[in-house]
MIVO-221601 format. One record per residue: residue number from 0; residue in one letter; chain; z, x, y of N, C-alpha, C, O in turn. Coordinates in pm, whole numbers, plus 50000, padded with zeros to 5 digits. Example, Ala and Ser with C-alpha at 12.3 -4.5 7.8 and 13.67 -1.06 7.14 Angstrom:
residues 2
<0, 'a', 'A', <50780, 51319, 49431>, <50780, 51230, 49550>, <50780, 51320, 49670>, <50846, 51424, 49668>>
<1, 's', 'A', <50708, 51285, 49775>, <50714, 51367, 49894>, <50787, 51290, 50003>, <50804, 51341, 50114>>
//
This chain:
residues 138
<0, 'm', 'A', <53784, 16774, 71640>, <53627, 16718, 71633>, <53561, 16784, 71500>, <53556, 16904, 71471>>
<1, 'n', 'A', <53519, 16692, 71440>, <53433, 16739, 71294>, <53308, 16805, 71332>, <53247, 16788, 71437>>
<2, 'a', 'A', <53274, 16892, 71225>, <53146, 16979, 71250>, <53022, 16909, 71279>, <52933, 16966, 71343>>
<3, 'a', 'A', <53008, 16794, 71239>, <52901, 16720, 71263>, <52886, 16659, 71415>, <52777, 16642, 71470>>
<4, 'k', 'A', <53000, 16632, 71469>, <52989, 16595, 71600>, <52968, 16709, 71695>, <52898, 16699, 71796>>
<5, 'l', 'A', <53035, 16825, 71656>, <52998, 16969, 71720>, <52887, 16990, 71725>, <52837, 17013, 71835>>
<6, 'l', 'A', <52824, 16990, 71631>, <52671, 17033, 71593>, <52589, 16947, 71696>, <52499, 16991, 71767>>
<7, 'l', 'A', <52644, 16792, 71695>, <52531, 16725, 71788>, <52544, 16744, 71924>, <52446, 16733, 71998>>
<8, 'l', 'A', <52676, 16776, 71972>, <52679, 16823, 72112>, <52647, 16951, 72155>, <52639, 16975, 72276>>
<9, 't', 'A', <52626, 17045, 72063>, <52586, 17177, 72103>, <52428, 17180, 72071>, <52371, 17266, 72138>>
<10, 'l', 'A', <52359, 17120, 72000>, <52234, 17144, 71942>, <52135, 17129, 72084>, <52046, 17214, 72095>>
<11, 'p', 'A', <52145, 17039, 72178>, <52056, 17044, 72292>, <52073, 17161, 72356>, <51972, 17209, 72406>>
<12, 'a', 'A', <52193, 17230, 72370>, <52198, 17360, 72445>, <52143, 17457, 72381>, <52075, 17536, 72446>>
<13, 'l', 'A', <52159, 17476, 72240>, <52085, 17568, 72145>, <51928, 17557, 72155>, <51858, 17658, 72152>>
<14, 'l', 'A', <51875, 17423, 72166>, <51723, 17425, 72168>, <51687, 17471, 72296>, <51590, 17546, 72299>>
<15, 'a', 'A', <51748, 17442, 72416>, <51730, 17488, 72555>, <51706, 17628, 72549>, <51614, 17679, 72613>>
<16, 'l', 'A', <51785, 17695, 72475>, <51797, 17858, 72494>, <51654, 17865, 72430>, <51574, 17926, 72501>>
<17, 'n', 'A', <51607, 17819, 72318>, <51478, 17868, 72239>, <51354, 17815, 72315>, <51242, 17858, 72286>>
<18, 'a', 'A', <51372, 17726, 72406>, <51270, 17658, 72452>, <51139, 17739, 72506>, <51149, 17817, 72601>>
<19, 'g', 'A', <51041, 17720, 72454>, <50911, 17802, 72504>, <50887, 17932, 72430>, <50789, 18003, 72452>>
<20, 'a', 'A', <51005, 17964, 72321>, <50980, 18072, 72246>, <50927, 18035, 72118>, <50959, 17933, 72057>>
<21, 'a', 'A', <50837, 18129, 72076>, <50744, 18099, 71958>, <50739, 18239, 71883>, <50777, 18345, 71932>>
<22, 'd', 'A', <50694, 18224, 71775>, <50640, 18336, 71700>, <50491, 18372, 71729>, <50405, 18284, 71742>>
<23, 'l', 'A', <50465, 18504, 71738>, <50332, 18551, 71795>, <50302, 18656, 71673>, <50383, 18733, 71622>>
<24, 'e', 'A', <50179, 18638, 71644>, <50092, 18731, 71546>, <50028, 18833, 71628>, <49973, 18800, 71732>>
<25, 'v', 'A', <50030, 18938, 71596>, <49951, 19043, 71679>, <49889, 19150, 71594>, <49945, 19247, 71543>>
<26, 'e', 'A', <49761, 19115, 71585>, <49674, 19211, 71494>, <49647, 19349, 71600>, <49598, 19349, 71712>>
<27, 'v', 'A', <49692, 19446, 71529>, <49665, 19582, 71599>, <49541, 19648, 71561>, <49526, 19652, 71439>>
<28, 'q', 'A', <49453, 19698, 71625>, <49319, 19737, 71586>, <49326, 19890, 71627>, <49394, 19925, 71723>>
<29, 'g', 'A', <49260, 19973, 71557>, <49229, 20119, 71604>, <49317, 20207, 71549>, <49309, 20322, 71593>>
<30, 'l', 'A', <49405, 20187, 71459>, <49493, 20289, 71384>, <49392, 20381, 71305>, <49318, 20357, 71210>>
<31, 'a', 'A', <49421, 20514, 71387>, <49340, 20632, 71324>, <49404, 20681, 71221>, <49341, 20758, 71148>>
<32, 's', 'A', <49524, 20655, 71193>, <49597, 20713, 71065>, <49710, 20632, 71025>, <49756, 20541, 71094>>
<33, 't', 'A', <49761, 20673, 70893>, <49865, 20570, 70834>, <49998, 20647, 70857>, <50092, 20611, 70787>>
<34, 'e', 'A', <50019, 20749, 70943>, <50154, 20839, 70954>, <50206, 20726, 71059>, <50140, 20654, 71135>>
<35, 'g', 'A', <50364, 20735, 71037>, <50469, 20691, 71139>, <50452, 20539, 71147>, <50410, 20475, 71051>>
<36, 'q', 'A', <50479, 20491, 71242>, <50494, 20322, 71267>, <50455, 20279, 71371>, <50445, 20358, 71465>>
<37, 'v', 'A', <50420, 20138, 71391>, <50358, 20072, 71523>, <50481, 19996, 71571>, <50538, 19910, 71505>>
<38, 'l', 'A', <50515, 20036, 71692>, <50632, 19967, 71763>, <50586, 19863, 71861>, <50475, 19882, 71911>>
<39, 'l', 'A', <50638, 19780, 71890>, <50587, 19660, 71972>, <50706, 19594, 72056>, <50808, 19563, 71995>>
<40, 'a', 'A', <50699, 19574, 72170>, <50809, 19484, 72246>, <50735, 19384, 72337>, <50620, 19399, 72381>>
<41, 'a', 'A', <50815, 19282, 72359>, <50771, 19162, 72435>, <50839, 19149, 72547>, <50961, 19155, 72530>>
<42, 'y', 'A', <50797, 19132, 72675>, <50881, 19110, 72785>, <50854, 18985, 72852>, <50744, 18930, 72851>>
<43, 'a', 'A', <50957, 18941, 72910>, <50955, 18796, 72953>, <50913, 18769, 73097>, <50877, 18658, 73138>>
<44, 'd', 'A', <50919, 18874, 73169>, <50887, 18858, 73321>, <50856, 19001, 73391>, <50875, 19104, 73327>>
<45, 'a', 'A', <50814, 19002, 73503>, <50756, 19146, 73577>, <50881, 19207, 73614>, <50863, 19325, 73643>>
<46, 'g', 'A', <51012, 19169, 73624>, <51108, 19237, 73666>, <51158, 19321, 73566>, <51213, 19425, 73602>>
<47, 'd', 'A', <51146, 19288, 73421>, <51185, 19361, 73328>, <51056, 19428, 73254>, <51076, 19493, 73151>>
<48, 'w', 'A', <50945, 19417, 73298>, <50825, 19484, 73245>, <50844, 19615, 73202>, <50861, 19698, 73291>>
<49, 'l', 'A', <50844, 19656, 73084>, <50846, 19793, 73018>, <50979, 19846, 73030>, <50996, 19966, 73013>>
<50, 'k', 'A', <51089, 19759, 73061>, <51236, 19813, 73083>, <51321, 19746, 72977>, <51398, 19799, 72897>>
<51, 'k', 'A', <51292, 19628, 72993>, <51407, 19544, 72908>, <51322, 19435, 72806>, <51284, 19327, 72852>>
<52, 'p', 'A', <51298, 19471, 72673>, <51213, 19371, 72605>, <51307, 19262, 72549>, <51425, 19287, 72523>>
<53, 'v', 'A', <51242, 19119, 72529>, <51326, 19020, 72497>, <51308, 18998, 72328>, <51386, 18929, 72262>>
<54, 'a', 'A', <51195, 19069, 72273>, <51168, 19051, 72129>, <51095, 19200, 72092>, <51014, 19243, 72174>>
<55, 'v', 'A', <51117, 19259, 72000>, <51064, 19359, 71929>, <50997, 19346, 71774>, <51028, 19256, 71696>>
<56, 'a', 'A', <50927, 19422, 71753>, <50883, 19440, 71599>, <50848, 19575, 71558>, <50818, 19646, 71654>>
<57, 'r', 'A', <50843, 19624, 71460>, <50786, 19723, 71400>, <50734, 19726, 71253>, <50787, 19655, 71167>>
<58, 'a', 'A', <50627, 19810, 71224>, <50550, 19810, 71078>, <50518, 19945, 71069>, <50480, 20011, 71166>>
<59, 'a', 'A', <50532, 19985, 70961>, <50506, 20109, 70883>, <50342, 20124, 70913>, <50269, 20028, 70889>>
<60, 'a', 'A', <50299, 20222, 70953>, <50141, 20238, 70977>, <50088, 20240, 70853>, <49976, 20189, 70840>>
<61, 'a', 'A', <50149, 20296, 70743>, <50090, 20283, 70614>, <50045, 20151, 70549>, <49969, 20143, 70453>>
<62, 'e', 'A', <50104, 20044, 70617>, <50076, 19911, 70573>, <49938, 19869, 70638>, <49898, 19756, 70610>>
<63, 'a', 'A', <49861, 19948, 70720>, <49759, 19936, 70773>, <49624, 19916, 70679>, <49627, 19981, 70575>>
<64, 'r', 'A', <49524, 19849, 70699>, <49417, 19847, 70607>, <49285, 19853, 70707>, <49262, 19769, 70793>>
<65, 'd', 'A', <49205, 19967, 70678>, <49072, 19954, 70759>, <49115, 19972, 70910>, <49043, 19920, 70995>>
<66, 'g', 'A', <49215, 20033, 70946>, <49252, 20070, 71106>, <49312, 19938, 71148>, <49323, 19924, 71270>>
<67, 'r', 'A', <49344, 19860, 71089>, <49422, 19728, 71116>, <49551, 19688, 71078>, <49576, 19713, 70960>>
<68, 'l', 'A', <49639, 19637, 71139>, <49772, 19595, 71124>, <49825, 19466, 71191>, <49805, 19438, 71309>>
<69, 'v', 'A', <49901, 19383, 71098>, <49935, 19263, 71162>, <50083, 19261, 71176>, <50156, 19276, 71078>>
<70, 'l', 'A', <50136, 19241, 71311>, <50269, 19226, 71309>, <50319, 19097, 71335>, <50241, 19024, 71397>>
<71, 'l', 'A', <50434, 19046, 71302>, <50472, 18891, 71344>, <50591, 18926, 71429>, <50683, 18987, 71374>>
<72, 'v', 'A', <50600, 18895, 71554>, <50704, 18912, 71652>, <50760, 18766, 71665>, <50685, 18671, 71687>>
<73, 'q', 'A', <50891, 18754, 71649>, <50965, 18623, 71661>, <51039, 18609, 71795>, <51093, 18699, 71859>>
<74, 'g', 'A', <51030, 18483, 71822>, <51119, 18466, 71963>, <51041, 18492, 72088>, <51118, 18506, 72183>>
<75, 'v', 'A', <50913, 18505, 72122>, <50849, 18527, 72200>, <50840, 18438, 72317>, <50776, 18336, 72289>>
<76, 'p', 'A', <50883, 18441, 72439>, <50882, 18339, 72535>, <50731, 18316, 72590>, <50648, 18402, 72618>>
<77, 'e', 'A', <50717, 18171, 72598>, <50590, 18154, 72693>, <50566, 18256, 72784>, <50666, 18308, 72835>>
<78, 'g', 'A', <50449, 18299, 72818>, <50386, 18382, 72943>, <50457, 18508, 72914>, <50474, 18569, 73019>>
<79, 'a', 'A', <50504, 18569, 72812>, <50539, 18700, 72789>, <50417, 18823, 72792>, <50297, 18797, 72788>>
<80, 'a', 'A', <50456, 18923, 72798>, <50338, 19038, 72787>, <50385, 19142, 72677>, <50502, 19170, 72650>>
<81, 'i', 'A', <50297, 19183, 72631>, <50311, 19276, 72501>, <50298, 19419, 72539>, <50220, 19437, 72632>>
<82, 's', 'A', <50356, 19529, 72490>, <50329, 19681, 72503>, <50353, 19722, 72357>, <50450, 19681, 72293>>
<83, 'l', 'A', <50262, 19804, 72308>, <50302, 19872, 72190>, <50229, 20014, 72170>, <50143, 20060, 72245>>
<84, 'f', 'A', <50270, 20062, 72078>, <50213, 20213, 72040>, <50230, 20249, 71898>, <50306, 20194, 71819>>
<85, 'h', 'A', <50136, 20363, 71873>, <50159, 20388, 71733>, <50235, 20528, 71747>, <50190, 20626, 71806>>
<86, 'd', 'A', <50346, 20520, 71688>, <50461, 20622, 71706>, <50425, 20723, 71572>, <50493, 20726, 71470>>
<87, 'r', 'A', <50316, 20798, 71593>, <50262, 20883, 71474>, <50375, 20987, 71402>, <50371, 21022, 71284>>
<88, 'd', 'A', <50475, 21028, 71502>, <50552, 21126, 71438>, <50690, 21049, 71385>, <50778, 21103, 71318>>
<89, 'g', 'A', <50692, 20915, 71429>, <50819, 20855, 71394>, <50934, 20860, 71440>, <51036, 20819, 71384>>
<90, 'n', 'A', <50922, 20925, 71575>, <51054, 20965, 71653>, <51130, 20830, 71753>, <51237, 20833, 71815>>
<91, 'g', 'A', <51045, 20737, 71742>, <51080, 20615, 71807>, <51057, 20612, 71962>, <51117, 20536, 72039>>
<92, 'r', 'A', <50973, 20694, 71993>, <50940, 20688, 72151>, <50783, 20743, 72158>, <50728, 20802, 72065>>
<93, 'l', 'A', <50722, 20713, 72280>, <50611, 20734, 72300>, <50595, 20845, 72370>, <50637, 20853, 72485>>
<94, 'n', 'A', <50519, 20963, 72297>, <50516, 21098, 72324>, <50414, 21096, 72436>, <50316, 21022, 72445>>
<95, 'v', 'A', <50459, 21200, 72529>, <50381, 21226, 72647>, <50331, 21374, 72685>, <50384, 21467, 72623>>
<96, 'n', 'A', <50243, 21401, 72773>, <50221, 21537, 72780>, <50304, 21587, 72905>, <50395, 21519, 72953>>
<97, 'a', 'A', <50265, 21710, 72955>, <50341, 21738, 73070>, <50335, 21686, 73193>, <50421, 21700, 73280>>
<98, 'm', 'A', <50195, 21604, 73205>, <50180, 21511, 73303>, <50234, 21385, 73294>, <50218, 21311, 73392>>
<99, 'g', 'A', <50296, 21343, 73198>, <50351, 21224, 73171>, <50244, 21125, 73103>, <50278, 21006, 73102>>
<100, 'm', 'A', <50139, 21153, 73055>, <50033, 21085, 73012>, <50048, 21063, 72862>, <50064, 21163, 72792>>
<101, 'p', 'A', <50045, 20953, 72811>, <50071, 20934, 72679>, <49992, 21017, 72587>, <49874, 21029, 72620>>
<102, 'i', 'A', <50022, 21065, 72499>, <49960, 21151, 72378>, <49935, 21069, 72242>, <49864, 21106, 72149>>
<103, 'e', 'A', <50004, 20960, 72249>, <49996, 20850, 72108>, <49929, 20769, 72150>, <49916, 20760, 72272>>
<104, 'p', 'A', <49862, 20681, 72060>, <49778, 20569, 72107>, <49865, 20453, 72154>, <49977, 20445, 72104>>
<105, 'y', 'A', <49833, 20372, 72234>, <49932, 20250, 72288>, <49815, 20136, 72332>, <49697, 20166, 72351>>
<106, 'g', 'A', <49860, 20022, 72344>, <49800, 19937, 72409>, <49885, 19829, 72447>, <50004, 19826, 72416>>
<107, 'f', 'A', <49817, 19724, 72526>, <49888, 19606, 72580>, <49813, 19484, 72552>, <49696, 19486, 72515>>
<108, 's', 'A', <49888, 19364, 72573>, <49837, 19216, 72548>, <49715, 19213, 72658>, <49719, 19262, 72771>>
<109, 'n', 'A', <49605, 19145, 72598>, <49475, 19133, 72688>, <49404, 19244, 72701>, <49313, 19254, 72783>>
<110, 'd', 'A', <49441, 19336, 72622>, <49381, 19485, 72620>, <49381, 19525, 72782>, <49287, 19587, 72832>>
<111, 'a', 'A', <49496, 19482, 72856>, <49511, 19533, 72979>, <49510, 19674, 73005>, <49542, 19751, 72914>>
<112, 'a', 'A', <49478, 19717, 73114>, <49458, 19878, 73161>, <49511, 19900, 73302>, <49485, 19817, 73390>>
<113, 'g', 'A', <49575, 19992, 73323>, <49608, 20021, 73443>, <49539, 20143, 73514>, <49470, 20219, 73445>>
<114, 'n', 'A', <49550, 20162, 73623>, <49503, 20291, 73689>, <49624, 20373, 73747>, <49706, 20342, 73833>>
<115, 'f', 'A', <49607, 20514, 73655>, <49710, 20611, 73682>, <49855, 20546, 73642>, <49959, 20570, 73704>>
<116, 'g', 'A', <49846, 20471, 73542>, <49988, 20429, 73496>, <49967, 20275, 73409>, <49854, 20225, 73404>>
<117, 'p', 'A', <50056, 20224, 73358>, <50069, 20104, 73301>, <49993, 19994, 73374>, <49996, 19995, 73497>>
<118, 'p', 'A', <49926, 19900, 73311>, <49882, 19774, 73370>, <50017, 19698, 73423>, <50131, 19721, 73385>>
<119, 's', 'A', <49976, 19602, 73522>, <50084, 19498, 73558>, <50112, 19413, 73470>, <50030, 19385, 73383>>
<120, 'f', 'A', <50225, 19359, 73477>, <50289, 19259, 73387>, <50181, 19129, 73400>, <50154, 19071, 73295>>
<121, 'e', 'A', <50129, 19091, 73501>, <50039, 18982, 73520>, <49893, 19019, 73429>, <49835, 18936, 73358>>
<122, 'q', 'A', <49856, 19140, 73446>, <49746, 19167, 73363>, <49752, 19156, 73206>, <49661, 19124, 73129>>
<123, 'a', 'A', <49878, 19189, 73179>, <49911, 19156, 73025>, <49977, 19035, 72985>, <50021, 19019, 72871>>
<124, 'r', 'A', <49985, 18951, 73076>, <50053, 18839, 73044>, <49984, 18728, 72932>, <49863, 18705, 72938>>
<125, 'l', 'A', <50050, 18679, 72855>, <49984, 18601, 72742>, <49942, 18472, 72806>, <49996, 18421, 72904>>
<126, 'a', 'A', <49848, 18430, 72746>, <49777, 18280, 72783>, <49894, 18179, 72733>, <49953, 18204, 72629>>
<127, 'p', 'A', <49923, 18072, 72805>, <49996, 17967, 72748>, <49965, 17933, 72608>, <49848, 17945, 72571>>
<128, 'g', 'A', <50049, 17895, 72532>, <50032, 17857, 72375>, <49973, 17952, 72278>, <49929, 17921, 72167>>
<129, 'a', 'A', <49976, 18076, 72333>, <49916, 18203, 72230>, <50007, 18200, 72109>, <50129, 18188, 72118>>
<130, 't', 'A', <49935, 18212, 71989>, <50020, 18212, 71875>, <49970, 18346, 71801>, <50045, 18405, 71722>>
<131, 'r', 'A', <49827, 18397, 71835>, <49774, 18526, 71787>, <49709, 18589, 71872>, <49627, 18522, 71935>>
<132, 'i', 'A', <49721, 18725, 71903>, <49640, 18795, 71982>, <49598, 18926, 71900>, <49642, 18951, 71787>>
<133, 't', 'A', <49519, 18995, 71960>, <49463, 19128, 71894>, <49456, 19232, 72010>, <49408, 19208, 72121>>
<134, 'v', 'A', <49506, 19343, 71970>, <49529, 19444, 72083>, <49468, 19569, 72026>, <49504, 19603, 71913>>
<135, 'r', 'A', <49369, 19650, 72097>, <49297, 19768, 72055>, <49375, 19878, 72109>, <49394, 19887, 72231>>
<136, 'l', 'A', <49427, 19973, 72015>, <49484, 20071, 72080>, <49395, 20176, 72145>, <49286, 20194, 72091>>
<137, 'n', 'A', <49425, 20245, 72247>, <49360, 20342, 72319>, <49380, 20477, 72285>, <49323, 20565, 72349>>
//
């Protein structure tokens, strides 16, 4: 079988894998310093919320202007939810205090907030067709 026929046979399957996935621009507001990096993760469903991201992005906080930074996240599924934080010390993880409360700035899509913990997936779920959102760091 030649390459053109193989491509025609597999193209529908490849398109189905990426159906509903799009690029998302995330404007992060409230960066108080240009130290470290901003780490972002997108989650496809409630079962994987804050455990198994389907798309990730990072940017050096030094790229921020006036406390704002824009990240482009590729392949974000329709209806996903976003979690991000300002990793000021660059260690790759969200630092917490002895009680488990974050000590680095963080945020979620829809500026969702939880009570005594993170918000639910549904609170942070992106609106259908979202291509650009703003997240304010706490």
